[in-house]
C-alpha positions in Angstrom: 146.7 78.1 122.9 144.0 77.6 119.8 140.4 78.1 119.6 138.0 76.4 117.3 134.8 78.0 117.4 131.7 78.3 115.2 128.1 77.6 115.1 126.3 74.4 115.9 126.9 71.6 113.1 129.9 73.1 111.6 132.2 70.3 112.3 134.3 71.9 115.6 134.4 68.4 117.4 135.9 66.7 114.9 138.4 69.5 113.8 139.3 70.0 117.3 140.1 66.5 117.9 142.1 66.1 114.6 143.8 69.1 115.4 145.0 68.2 119.2 145.8 64.9 117.8 148.4 66.4 115.3 149.8 68.7 118.0 149.8 66.7 121.0 147.2 68.5 122.7 144.0 68.4 124.7 140.7 69.9 124.4 138.4 72.1 126.6 134.7 72.2 125.8 133.7 75.7 125.3 129.9 74.6 125.4 127.4 75.6 128.2 125.4 72.3 127.8 127.8 69.4 127.0 128.9 70.3 130.7 126.1 68.3 132.0 125.7 64.4 132.2 123.0 62.3 130.9 122.1 64.9 127.8 124.2 63.2 125.2 122.0 63.3 122.6 120.5 67.0 123.0 123.8 68.4 123.9 125.6 66.6 121.0 128.6 65.9 122.8 131.7 64.2 120.5 131.1 60.3 120.1 132.8 57.8 122.5 135.4 57.1 119.5 136.6 60.8 119.7 136.2 61.0 123.4 138.5 57.8 124.0 141.2 58.9 121.8 141.7 62.7 123.0 141.5 63.8 126.3 138.4 66.0 126.8 137.9 68.5 129.6 134.5 70.0 130.9 132.1 67.4 129.0 129.7 65.6 130.9 131.1 66.7 134.5 127.9 67.8 136.5 124.4 66.5 136.8 121.5 68.3 135.0 120.0 69.4 138.7 123.3 71.5 139.1 123.4 75.1 138.2 126.3 76.2 136.2 127.6 79.8 135.3 129.9 81.4 133.2 132.3 82.4 136.2 132.4 79.0 137.1 133.1 78.1 133.6 136.2 80.4 133.5 137.6 79.4 136.9 137.6 75.6 136.0 138.8 76.0 132.5 141.7 78.2 133.4 142.9 75.9 135.7 142.7 73.3 133.2 144.3 75.3 130.7 147.4 76.0 133.0 147.8 72.3 133.9 147.8 71.4 130.1 150.3 73.9 129.4 152.3 72.9 132.4 152.9 69.5 130.7 154.2 70.9 127.4 150.9 70.4 125.8 148.7 72.5 123.6 145.1 73.5 124.9 142.6 73.5 122.0 139.2 75.2 123.1 136.5 74.2 121.1 132.8 75.1 121.3 130.2 77.7 120.5 129.0 79.3 123.3 129.8 82.8 122.6 129.9 84.4 126.1 132.3 81.5 127.4 134.4 82.0 124.7 134.4 85.6 125.2 134.8 85.6 129.2 137.6 83.2 128.8 139.9 85.0 126.5 138.8 88.3 127.5 138.2 87.9 131.2 135.0 88.6 133.1 134.2 92.3 133.9 134.1 92.8 137.4 131.2 95.0 137.8 128.9 96.1 140.9 125.5 94.1 141.6 122.5 95.8 140.4 120.9 98.5 142.6 117.2 98.3 142.2 116.7 101.8 143.6 119.0 103.5 141.5 117.5 101.6 138.3 114.2 102.7 139.3 115.3 106.4 139.5 116.8 106.2 136.2 113.8 104.5 134.6 111.8 107.3 136.1 114.0 109.9 134.6 114.0 108.5 131.3 110.3 108.0 131.2 109.8 111.9 132.2 112.5 113.3 130.0 113.0 110.7 127.4 115.8 107.8 126.8 117.9 110.4 124.7 118.2 112.6 128.3 120.0 109.7 129.9 122.2 108.6 126.5 123.5 112.4 127.0 124.1 111.7 130.4 126.3 108.9 129.6 128.3 110.7 126.9 129.4 112.9 129.5 130.8 110.3 131.6 131.5 107.3 129.7 131.6 108.4 125.8 133.2 105.0 124.7 130.4 102.9 126.0 127.8 105.6 124.7 129.6 105.5 121.2 128.7 101.6 120.6 124.9 101.8 122.3 122.0 103.1 120.5 120.5 105.9 122.3 117.0 104.1 122.7 118.9 101.3 124.4 117.6 102.1 127.8 118.6 98.9 129.6 122.3 99.1 128.7 122.5 102.8 129.1 121.1 102.4 132.5 123.5 99.7 133.4 126.4 101.6 132.0 125.5 104.7 134.2 124.7 102.2 137.2 128.1 101.1 137.2 129.6 104.6 136.8 127.9 105.8 139.5 128.3 102.9 142.0 132.0 102.4 141.2 133.3 105.8 140.0 134.9 103.9 137.0 133.3 103.2 133.3 132.4 99.9 131.7 135.5 100.4 129.5 137.7 100.9 132.4 136.3 97.6 134.1 137.2 96.0 131.1 140.7 97.0 130.9 140.7 95.6 134.6 139.5 92.3 133.6 142.2 89.5 133.1 141.6 87.1 130.2 143.6 84.3 128.9 144.6 86.7 126.2 147.0 88.7 128.0 148.6 85.7 129.9 149.0 83.2 126.4 149.4 83.7 122.7 145.7 82.8 121.6 144.9 81.7 118.1 141.2 81.9 117.1 139.9 79.9 114.3 136.2 80.0 113.4 134.5 77.7 111.2 132.2 79.0 108.8 129.8 77.6 106.1 127.3 79.2 103.5 123.9 79.7 105.2 122.3 77.0 102.8 124.6 74.3 103.8 124.8 75.1 107.3 121.1 75.0 107.7 121.0 71.5 105.6 123.7 70.5 108.3 121.6 71.5 111.2 118.4 69.8 109.8 120.4 66.5 109.0 121.7 66.7 113.0 118.1 67.3 114.3 117.0 64.3 112.2 119.9 62.1 113.7 119.1 63.3 117.1 115.5 61.8 116.7 117.1 58.6 115.5 119.4 58.5 118.5 116.6 58.9 121.0 116.1 62.4 121.8 112.5 61.6 123.0 113.4 59.0 125.6 116.5 61.2 126.8 113.9 64.1 127.5 111.2 61.5 129.2 113.8 60.7 131.6 115.2 64.4 131.9 111.5 65.4 132.5 111.5 63.2 135.6 114.5 65.3 137.3 114.6 68.7 138.7 116.5 70.3 136.0 118.4 73.2 136.9 117.4 76.6 135.2 120.6 76.3 133.0 120.0 72.7 131.9 116.4 73.2 131.0 117.2 75.7 128.3 119.2 73.4 126.1 117.7 73.2 122.6 115.2 70.3 122.4 113.8 69.9 125.7 110.9 72.6 125.3 110.0 71.0 121.8 110.2 67.5 123.0 108.1 68.1 126.0 105.3 69.8 123.9 105.4 66.7 122.0 105.2 64.3 125.2 102.2 66.4 126.4 100.3 66.0 123.3 100.2 69.5 122.1 102.0 68.6 118.9 103.0 66.0 116.5 106.2 64.3 116.0 106.9 65.7 112.6 105.9 69.2 114.0 108.4 68.9 116.8 111.2 68.1 114.3 110.3 71.0 112.4 110.2 73.5 115.3 113.5 72.2 116.8 115.2 72.7 113.4 113.9 76.2 113.1 115.1 77.1 116.7 118.3 75.5 116.1 118.9 77.5 112.7 117.8 80.9 114.6 120.3 79.8 117.3 123.2 79.2 114.7 122.2 82.8 113.5 122.6 84.5 117.0 126.1 82.6 117.2 127.3 84.1 114.1 126.2 87.5 114.9 128.2 87.2 118.2 131.2 85.7 116.9 131.5 88.2 113.4 132.0 91.0 115.8 135.4 89.7 117.0 138.0 90.6 114.5 140.7 88.3 116.0 139.1 85.2 114.5 140.3 83.8 111.5 137.5 82.4 109.3 138.2 79.0 107.9 135.8 77.4 104.9 134.3 74.3 106.6 133.2 73.2 103.2 136.4 71.7 102.8 137.6 68.3 104.4 138.7 68.0 107.5 142.5 67.5 106.4 142.4 70.7 104.5 140.8 72.6 107.3 143.4 71.5 109.8 146.2 72.2 107.2 144.9 75.5 106.9 144.8 76.1 110.8 148.5 74.8 111.1 149.7 77.0 108.1 148.6 79.9 110.0 
C-alpha cells in the first residue's frame, strides 16, 4: 500500500487521486477532520470531480455532532484496506493527520488507563526531589524511553513510569506488541514537501479561497448545532466564530486563520520529519513529475 502524506496545502489530494487512477487503486483519507459531513469548506475536502472519478473512503461519513477517535479510525481504515486488497487493488492512504498515519502504520500502543492516585504520588515525589529523581527512576526500568525524553519532561516521564508500574512492561515493549499495517503489508510512504515560503503562500491562497467558497456561512450553520469536541477543533471554526460574534473584522479573521494554519503546517512537518521511512518528494514539480517519481520508487 502507498501513503501520500505531508502538510496542509501541499497537494496531497490531487497527487493521491492521479496515483490511484494510474495504479487502479482506491483512496483512504488520513485526515481527522474530513471524516465529517457538512464541513466541506473548512476541511477542504477534494472537489466533486475527484471524488466522482476515484473511490474515496472515510470522507464525509459522520455527522459533526459525533465524536471520533484514532482508535475508531484505525479500526475502520484497516477493514477498508483489507477489503481493497482482497479486490487486488492498491490502497492509497492520503492525508496529513500525523497521529492517524502513525497509529495506522505502527499500531496503537495498548497502554493501561491513567491512574490518578499514582500520578498524584509521582508528582509529589517530583515536587519534593525534583524531575531529575523521577528521570533516574525511569532510566532504571525503561532506559529506551528515558533516552528519548528530556529530564524535565515530567508529564511523559510520569506516564512511562505509570505504564511500567501498572503492567510490568515498558512503553517500548508495548510498542513492540502493537500490530500496525507495516507488519502485514509492504508500506511505501511518500511525503510532499515545499520550501517554507512557497508552502505559506499556498496556505494563504487556500484560506482566501475558503472565504470565497463560503466558510462564514458554513460556520454560521455549524454553530447552530452541538458540535463534538473533535469537530469543533477544526481550523476556521474558532476564528470565524469570533468574527460572527463581532469581536474582530473580516480582514483580521482571514489573517488569523492564515497564521494558525501556517503554525499547524509547521507542527505537521515536525511530526513527519521524525519518521525515517518517508521518502520526500519535491512538491514544486508538476503533478505528472511527482507521480513519475513515486512510481519509479
